[in-house]
A tleap script that builds the chain and sets N, CA, C and O, in Angstrom:
source leaprc.protein.ff14SB
mol = sequence {
  NMET ILE ASP VAL THR VAL GLN ASN GLY THR
  ILE ASP GLN LYS GLU ILE ASP ALA TYR ILE
  ALA TYR GLY ARG LYS LYS TYR PRO GLY LYS
  SER ILE ILE ALA MET ASP VAL THR LEU ASP
  GLY ASP PHE VAL ASP LEU LYS TYR GLN PHE
  SER PRO GLN PRO PHE GLU ARG ILE ARG ARG
  ILE THR GLY TYR LEU VAL GLY THR LEU ASP
  ARG PHE ASN ASP ALA LYS ARG ALA GLU GLU
  ARG ASP ARG VAL LYS HIE GLY CVAL
}
set mol.1.N position { 22.732 29.557 -27.024 }
set mol.1.CA position { 23.129 30.963 -27.063 }
set mol.1.C position { 22.649 31.582 -28.381 }
set mol.1.O position { 22.954 31.079 -29.462 }
set mol.2.N position { 21.926 32.633 -28.279 }
set mol.2.CA position { 21.398 33.333 -29.446 }
set mol.2.C position { 22.193 34.624 -29.621 }
set mol.2.O position { 22.340 35.414 -28.689 }
set mol.3.N position { 22.700 34.819 -30.835 }
set mol.3.CA position { 23.456 36.032 -31.164 }
set mol.3.C position { 22.462 37.167 -31.429 }
set mol.3.O position { 21.662 37.087 -32.361 }
set mol.4.N position { 22.513 38.219 -30.609 }
set mol.4.CA position { 21.575 39.334 -30.726 }
set mol.4.C position { 22.322 40.599 -31.134 }
set mol.4.O position { 23.318 40.974 -30.514 }
set mol.5.N position { 21.827 41.251 -32.184 }
set mol.5.CA position { 22.385 42.519 -32.652 }
set mol.5.C position { 21.302 43.590 -32.533 }
set mol.5.O position { 20.191 43.419 -33.034 }
set mol.6.N position { 21.634 44.696 -31.866 }
set mol.6.CA position { 20.693 45.807 -31.710 }
set mol.6.C position { 21.248 47.007 -32.467 }
set mol.6.O position { 22.392 47.410 -32.256 }
set mol.7.N position { 20.431 47.574 -33.349 }
set mol.7.CA position { 20.846 48.729 -34.137 }
set mol.7.C position { 20.008 49.952 -33.759 }
set mol.7.O position { 18.827 49.838 -33.429 }
set mol.8.N position { 20.637 51.104 -33.813 }
set mol.8.CA position { 19.986 52.403 -33.568 }
set mol.8.C position { 19.582 52.626 -32.109 }
set mol.8.O position { 18.604 53.324 -31.842 }
set mol.9.N position { 20.316 52.048 -31.174 }
set mol.9.CA position { 20.007 52.274 -29.765 }
set mol.9.C position { 20.394 51.089 -28.911 }
set mol.9.O position { 21.140 50.210 -29.342 }
set mol.10.N position { 19.879 51.076 -27.694 }
set mol.10.CA position { 20.146 49.977 -26.769 }
set mol.10.C position { 18.839 49.554 -26.102 }
set mol.10.O position { 17.911 50.349 -25.955 }
set mol.11.N position { 18.791 48.295 -25.708 }
set mol.11.CA position { 17.662 47.772 -24.942 }
set mol.11.C position { 18.229 46.875 -23.847 }
set mol.11.O position { 19.343 46.364 -23.965 }
set mol.12.N position { 17.458 46.690 -22.788 }
set mol.12.CA position { 17.956 45.876 -21.690 }
set mol.12.C position { 17.719 44.387 -21.955 }
set mol.12.O position { 16.983 44.017 -22.870 }
set mol.13.N position { 18.345 43.553 -21.151 }
set mol.13.CA position { 18.286 42.103 -21.337 }
set mol.13.C position { 16.860 41.567 -21.185 }
set mol.13.O position { 16.486 40.605 -21.857 }
set mol.14.N position { 16.079 42.170 -20.326 }
set mol.14.CA position { 14.696 41.735 -20.124 }
set mol.14.C position { 13.884 41.887 -21.415 }
set mol.14.O position { 13.086 41.014 -21.756 }
set mol.15.N position { 14.091 42.988 -22.123 }
set mol.15.CA position { 13.388 43.209 -23.391 }
set mol.15.C position { 13.881 42.234 -24.458 }
set mol.15.O position { 13.086 41.715 -25.242 }
set mol.16.N position { 15.185 41.985 -24.488 }
set mol.16.CA position { 15.746 41.013 -25.434 }
set mol.16.C position { 15.128 39.636 -25.180 }
set mol.16.O position { 14.716 38.951 -26.117 }
set mol.17.N position { 15.067 39.242 -23.915 }
set mol.17.CA position { 14.480 37.942 -23.570 }
set mol.17.C position { 13.013 37.868 -23.997 }
set mol.17.O position { 12.545 36.813 -24.425 }
set mol.18.N position { 12.290 38.979 -23.883 }
set mol.18.CA position { 10.881 39.010 -24.302 }
set mol.18.C position { 10.764 38.829 -25.815 }
set mol.18.O position { 9.863 38.133 -26.283 }
set mol.19.N position { 11.662 39.445 -26.582 }
set mol.19.CA position { 11.632 39.288 -28.040 }
set mol.19.C position { 11.993 37.864 -28.449 }
set mol.19.O position { 11.436 37.332 -29.409 }
set mol.20.N position { 12.916 37.249 -27.729 }
set mol.20.CA position { 13.276 35.852 -28.016 }
set mol.20.C position { 12.079 34.950 -27.703 }
set mol.20.O position { 11.756 34.057 -28.487 }
set mol.21.N position { 11.423 35.176 -26.567 }
set mol.21.CA position { 10.237 34.385 -26.215 }
set mol.21.C position { 9.132 34.565 -27.256 }
set mol.21.O position { 8.447 33.605 -27.609 }
set mol.22.N position { 8.961 35.789 -27.743 }
set mol.22.CA position { 7.973 36.065 -28.787 }
set mol.22.C position { 8.303 35.267 -30.057 }
set mol.22.O position { 7.416 34.668 -30.665 }
set mol.23.N position { 9.583 35.263 -30.452 }
set mol.23.CA position { 9.985 34.523 -31.644 }
set mol.23.C position { 9.769 33.032 -31.493 }
set mol.23.O position { 9.334 32.374 -32.439 }
set mol.24.N position { 10.062 32.486 -30.328 }
set mol.24.CA position { 9.851 31.050 -30.090 }
set mol.24.C position { 8.367 30.694 -30.147 }
set mol.24.O position { 8.001 29.617 -30.619 }
set mol.25.N position { 7.519 31.595 -29.667 }
set mol.25.CA position { 6.074 31.350 -29.706 }
set mol.25.C position { 5.537 31.477 -31.128 }
set mol.25.O position { 4.686 30.696 -31.553 }
set mol.26.N position { 6.042 32.469 -31.856 }
set mol.26.CA position { 5.566 32.709 -33.222 }
set mol.26.C position { 6.042 31.635 -34.193 }
set mol.26.O position { 5.336 31.300 -35.144 }
set mol.27.N position { 7.252 31.087 -33.954 }
set mol.27.CA position { 7.836 30.087 -34.852 }
set mol.27.C position { 8.119 28.800 -34.091 }
set mol.27.O position { 9.283 28.447 -33.898 }
set mol.28.N position { 7.073 28.086 -33.651 }
set mol.28.CA position { 7.312 26.850 -32.900 }
set mol.28.C position { 7.983 25.800 -33.780 }
set mol.28.O position { 7.704 25.713 -34.976 }
set mol.29.N position { 8.846 25.025 -33.197 }
set mol.29.CA position { 9.529 23.977 -33.951 }
set mol.29.C position { 10.786 24.447 -34.652 }
set mol.29.O position { 11.528 23.630 -35.198 }
set mol.30.N position { 11.043 25.747 -34.651 }
set mol.30.CA position { 12.261 26.274 -35.266 }
set mol.30.C position { 13.211 26.711 -34.167 }
set mol.30.O position { 12.788 27.183 -33.112 }
set mol.31.N position { 14.483 26.550 -34.425 }
set mol.31.CA position { 15.502 26.924 -33.450 }
set mol.31.C position { 16.133 28.253 -33.861 }
set mol.31.O position { 16.767 28.351 -34.912 }
set mol.32.N position { 15.953 29.270 -33.025 }
set mol.32.CA position { 16.496 30.603 -33.322 }
set mol.32.C position { 17.980 30.607 -32.989 }
set mol.32.O position { 18.376 30.259 -31.876 }
set mol.33.N position { 18.806 31.003 -33.966 }
set mol.33.CA position { 20.246 31.092 -33.719 }
set mol.33.C position { 20.712 32.539 -33.633 }
set mol.33.O position { 21.767 32.810 -33.060 }
set mol.34.N position { 19.945 33.476 -34.192 }
set mol.34.CA position { 20.334 34.890 -34.143 }
set mol.34.C position { 19.081 35.750 -34.288 }
set mol.34.O position { 18.058 35.324 -34.823 }
set mol.35.N position { 19.208 36.975 -33.787 }
set mol.35.CA position { 18.101 37.913 -33.877 }
set mol.35.C position { 18.670 39.314 -34.083 }
set mol.35.O position { 19.576 39.739 -33.366 }
set mol.36.N position { 18.132 40.018 -35.065 }
set mol.36.CA position { 18.500 41.408 -35.318 }
set mol.36.C position { 17.345 42.285 -34.862 }
set mol.36.O position { 16.202 42.085 -35.274 }
set mol.37.N position { 17.649 43.259 -34.008 }
set mol.37.CA position { 16.649 44.188 -33.499 }
set mol.37.C position { 17.022 45.574 -34.012 }
set mol.37.O position { 18.100 46.082 -33.704 }
set mol.38.N position { 16.134 46.186 -34.792 }
set mol.38.CA position { 16.364 47.533 -35.301 }
set mol.38.C position { 15.349 48.462 -34.655 }
set mol.38.O position { 14.141 48.277 -34.801 }
set mol.39.N position { 15.847 49.457 -33.946 }
set mol.39.CA position { 14.988 50.417 -33.253 }
set mol.39.C position { 14.753 51.625 -34.149 }
set mol.39.O position { 15.683 52.151 -34.759 }
set mol.40.N position { 13.497 52.060 -34.220 }
set mol.40.CA position { 13.131 53.229 -35.021 }
set mol.40.C position { 12.062 54.000 -34.257 }
set mol.40.O position { 10.868 53.834 -34.508 }
set mol.41.N position { 12.490 54.832 -33.337 }
set mol.41.CA position { 11.535 55.581 -32.512 }
set mol.41.C position { 10.761 54.635 -31.621 }
set mol.41.O position { 11.346 53.910 -30.816 }
set mol.42.N position { 9.440 54.640 -31.764 }
set mol.42.CA position { 8.599 53.740 -30.982 }
set mol.42.C position { 8.434 52.366 -31.624 }
set mol.42.O position { 7.782 51.491 -31.054 }
set mol.43.N position { 9.016 52.172 -32.796 }
set mol.43.CA position { 8.864 50.917 -33.525 }
set mol.43.C position { 10.111 50.051 -33.380 }
set mol.43.O position { 11.227 50.554 -33.248 }
set mol.44.N position { 9.896 48.742 -33.409 }
set mol.44.CA position { 10.984 47.767 -33.329 }
set mol.44.C position { 10.797 46.786 -34.467 }
set mol.44.O position { 9.713 46.230 -34.644 }
set mol.45.N position { 11.861 46.570 -35.247 }
set mol.45.CA position { 11.846 45.594 -36.332 }
set mol.45.C position { 12.666 44.394 -35.876 }
set mol.45.O position { 13.839 44.533 -35.528 }
set mol.46.N position { 12.047 43.213 -35.879 }
set mol.46.CA position { 12.708 41.988 -35.446 }
set mol.46.C position { 12.939 41.081 -36.646 }
set mol.46.O position { 12.028 40.838 -37.437 }
set mol.47.N position { 14.151 40.589 -36.772 }
set mol.47.CA position { 14.476 39.616 -37.814 }
set mol.47.C position { 15.158 38.446 -37.141 }
set mol.47.O position { 16.188 38.601 -36.486 }
set mol.48.N position { 14.566 37.264 -37.313 }
set mol.48.CA position { 15.103 36.053 -36.702 }
set mol.48.C position { 15.841 35.238 -37.750 }
set mol.48.O position { 15.449 35.194 -38.916 }
set mol.49.N position { 16.916 34.592 -37.315 }
set mol.49.CA position { 17.633 33.645 -38.163 }
set mol.49.C position { 17.513 32.282 -37.488 }
set mol.49.O position { 17.714 32.155 -36.280 }
set mol.50.N position { 17.187 31.274 -38.276 }
set mol.50.CA position { 16.936 29.945 -37.740 }
set mol.50.C position { 18.016 28.967 -38.176 }
set mol.50.O position { 18.654 29.146 -39.214 }
set mol.51.N position { 18.211 27.930 -37.368 }
set mol.51.CA position { 19.155 26.890 -37.753 }
set mol.51.C position { 18.558 26.126 -38.929 }
set mol.51.O position { 17.342 25.951 -39.012 }
set mol.52.N position { 19.413 25.674 -39.829 }
set mol.52.CA position { 18.906 24.944 -40.998 }
set mol.52.C position { 18.203 23.652 -40.569 }
set mol.52.O position { 18.617 22.989 -39.618 }
set mol.53.N position { 17.146 23.316 -41.282 }
set mol.53.CA position { 16.404 22.100 -40.986 }
set mol.53.C position { 16.653 21.090 -42.103 }
set mol.53.O position { 16.480 21.408 -43.280 }
set mol.54.N position { 17.059 19.881 -41.739 }
set mol.54.CA position { 17.262 18.868 -42.780 }
set mol.54.C position { 15.920 18.494 -43.411 }
set mol.54.O position { 14.886 18.503 -42.743 }
set mol.55.N position { 15.948 18.175 -44.668 }
set mol.55.CA position { 14.726 17.765 -45.337 }
set mol.55.C position { 15.044 16.636 -46.292 }
set mol.55.O position { 16.180 16.474 -46.737 }
set mol.56.N position { 14.038 15.873 -46.592 }
set mol.56.CA position { 14.187 14.769 -47.520 }
set mol.56.C position { 13.529 15.161 -48.830 }
set mol.56.O position { 12.373 15.581 -48.859 }
set mol.57.N position { 14.270 15.019 -49.899 }
set mol.57.CA position { 13.738 15.341 -51.220 }
set mol.57.C position { 12.745 14.263 -51.617 }
set mol.57.O position { 13.038 13.071 -51.528 }
set mol.58.N position { 11.573 14.688 -52.054 }
set mol.58.CA position { 10.555 13.748 -52.514 }
set mol.58.C position { 10.330 14.002 -53.994 }
set mol.58.O position { 10.128 15.133 -54.434 }
set mol.59.N position { 10.372 12.910 -54.743 }
set mol.59.CA position { 10.181 13.010 -56.192 }
set mol.59.C position { 9.025 12.106 -56.607 }
set mol.59.O position { 8.686 11.145 -55.916 }
set mol.60.N position { 8.437 12.430 -57.736 }
set mol.60.CA position { 7.410 11.560 -58.304 }
set mol.60.C position { 8.097 10.725 -59.372 }
set mol.60.O position { 8.521 11.238 -60.407 }
set mol.61.N position { 8.199 9.428 -59.102 }
set mol.61.CA position { 8.873 8.514 -60.026 }
set mol.61.C position { 7.914 7.376 -60.333 }
set mol.61.O position { 7.405 6.713 -59.430 }
set mol.62.N position { 7.680 7.165 -61.588 }
set mol.62.CA position { 6.838 6.078 -62.084 }
set mol.62.C position { 5.493 6.031 -61.357 }
set mol.62.O position { 4.975 4.953 -61.064 }
set mol.63.N position { 4.937 7.201 -61.071 }
set mol.63.CA position { 3.624 7.271 -60.464 }
set mol.63.C position { 3.618 7.214 -58.944 }
set mol.63.O position { 2.547 7.237 -58.336 }
set mol.64.N position { 4.787 7.141 -58.315 }
set mol.64.CA position { 4.871 7.054 -56.857 }
set mol.64.C position { 5.634 8.262 -56.310 }
set mol.64.O position { 6.570 8.750 -56.943 }
set mol.65.N position { 5.229 8.742 -55.130 }
set mol.65.CA position { 6.003 9.767 -54.432 }
set mol.65.C position { 7.003 9.048 -53.545 }
set mol.65.O position { 6.626 8.306 -52.638 }
set mol.66.N position { 8.289 9.275 -53.816 }
set mol.66.CA position { 9.338 8.566 -53.069 }
set mol.66.C position { 10.436 9.531 -52.677 }
set mol.66.O position { 10.654 10.549 -53.334 }
set mol.67.N position { 11.123 9.201 -51.602 }
set mol.67.CA position { 12.303 9.953 -51.189 }
set mol.67.C position { 13.559 9.242 -51.650 }
set mol.67.O position { 14.516 9.873 -52.098 }
set mol.68.N position { 13.550 7.914 -51.535 }
set mol.68.CA position { 14.697 7.099 -51.969 }
set mol.68.C position { 14.165 5.916 -52.766 }
set mol.68.O position { 12.966 5.638 -52.769 }
set mol.69.N position { 15.067 5.237 -53.431 }
set mol.69.CA position { 14.679 4.092 -54.255 }
set mol.69.C position { 14.913 2.766 -53.542 }
set mol.69.O position { 14.762 1.713 -54.159 }
set mol.70.N position { 15.274 2.784 -52.275 }
set mol.70.CA position { 15.664 1.554 -51.589 }
set mol.70.C position { 14.522 0.541 -51.450 }
set mol.70.O position { 14.788 -0.635 -51.205 }
set mol.71.N position { 13.268 0.957 -51.597 }
set mol.71.CA position { 12.157 0.001 -51.512 }
set mol.71.C position { 11.681 -0.453 -52.892 }
set mol.71.O position { 10.754 -1.257 -52.988 }
set mol.72.N position { 12.303 0.051 -53.960 }
set mol.72.CA position { 11.930 -0.351 -55.312 }
set mol.72.C position { 12.578 -1.700 -55.651 }
set mol.72.O position { 13.694 -1.995 -55.224 }
set mol.73.N position { 11.853 -2.503 -56.424 }
set mol.73.CA position { 12.461 -3.734 -56.926 }
set mol.73.C position { 13.305 -3.408 -58.157 }
set mol.73.O position { 13.342 -2.260 -58.601 }
set mol.74.N position { 13.973 -4.406 -58.700 }
set mol.74.CA position { 14.890 -4.176 -59.823 }
set mol.74.C position { 14.178 -3.592 -61.042 }
set mol.74.O position { 14.748 -2.748 -61.735 }
set mol.75.N position { 12.953 -4.020 -61.317 }
set mol.75.CA position { 12.224 -3.518 -62.484 }
set mol.75.C position { 11.914 -2.020 -62.326 }
set mol.75.O position { 12.074 -1.253 -63.275 }
set mol.76.N position { 11.470 -1.604 -61.131 }
set mol.76.CA position { 11.177 -0.186 -60.909 }
set mol.76.C position { 12.458 0.649 -60.932 }
set mol.76.O position { 12.446 1.782 -61.411 }
set mol.77.N position { 13.549 0.108 -60.426 }
set mol.77.CA position { 14.827 0.836 -60.485 }
set mol.77.C position { 15.266 1.034 -61.936 }
set mol.77.O position { 15.758 2.102 -62.300 }
set mol.78.N position { 15.086 0.004 -62.761 }
set mol.78.CA position { 15.440 0.111 -64.181 }
set mol.78.C position { 14.537 1.121 -64.878 }
set mol.78.O position { 14.994 1.890 -65.724 }
set mol.79.N position { 13.248 1.117 -64.521 }
set mol.79.CA position { 12.310 2.075 -65.103 }
set mol.79.C position { 12.725 3.508 -64.772 }
set mol.79.O position { 12.664 4.386 -65.632 }
set mol.80.N position { 13.146 3.746 -63.534 }
set mol.80.CA position { 13.609 5.079 -63.134 }
set mol.80.C position { 14.898 5.456 -63.843 }
set mol.80.O position { 15.058 6.594 -64.286 }
set mol.81.N position { 15.812 4.511 -63.950 }
set mol.81.CA position { 17.109 4.770 -64.585 }
set mol.81.C position { 16.951 5.088 -66.070 }
set mol.81.O position { 17.696 5.903 -66.613 }
set mol.82.N position { 15.984 4.450 -66.724 }
set mol.82.CA position { 15.834 4.591 -68.187 }
set mol.82.C position { 14.877 5.714 -68.590 }
set mol.82.O position { 14.708 5.969 -69.782 }
set mol.83.N position { 14.263 6.376 -67.648 }
set mol.83.CA position { 13.296 7.418 -67.998 }
set mol.83.C position { 13.987 8.657 -68.579 }
set mol.83.O position { 15.169 8.899 -68.338 }
set mol.84.N position { 13.236 9.414 -69.331 }
set mol.84.CA position { 13.735 10.662 -69.912 }
set mol.84.C position { 13.570 11.767 -68.862 }
set mol.84.O position { 12.473 11.998 -68.353 }
set mol.85.N position { 14.650 12.426 -68.556 }
set mol.85.CA position { 14.603 13.491 -67.556 }
set mol.85.C position { 14.361 14.818 -68.250 }
set mol.85.O position { 15.038 15.141 -69.226 }
set mol.86.N position { 13.391 15.598 -67.749 }
set mol.86.CA position { 13.015 16.882 -68.336 }
set mol.86.C position { 13.363 18.013 -67.390 }
set mol.86.O position { 13.434 17.809 -66.178 }
set mol.87.N position { 13.581 19.209 -67.931 }
set mol.87.CA position { 13.753 20.404 -67.123 }
set mol.87.C position { 15.021 20.422 -66.286 }
set mol.87.O position { 15.001 20.872 -65.141 }
set mol.88.N position { 16.102 19.947 -66.833 }
set mol.88.CA position { 17.357 19.889 -66.071 }
set mol.88.C position { 17.979 21.242 -65.955 }
set mol.88.O position { 19.040 21.383 -65.346 }
savepdb mol mol.pdb
quit
């Protein structure tokens, strides 16, 4: 169910469905949870809101790009723990 808000007028369900289909085509892989439609004469402004996407933080540690330290051996873990952190 997508929450749709229409401002400055009304539109029928067929037009709403077309705007939702347009958003799904324009933003593949994203899940639309809400859409704001603002009518201004012959112009329509569409604003889509998407469900949050989980992401994994990737850091550069001791010359490696890693998300977690679970594959590091004890020496690399100690190297990461003892490093000087900048830009906190």
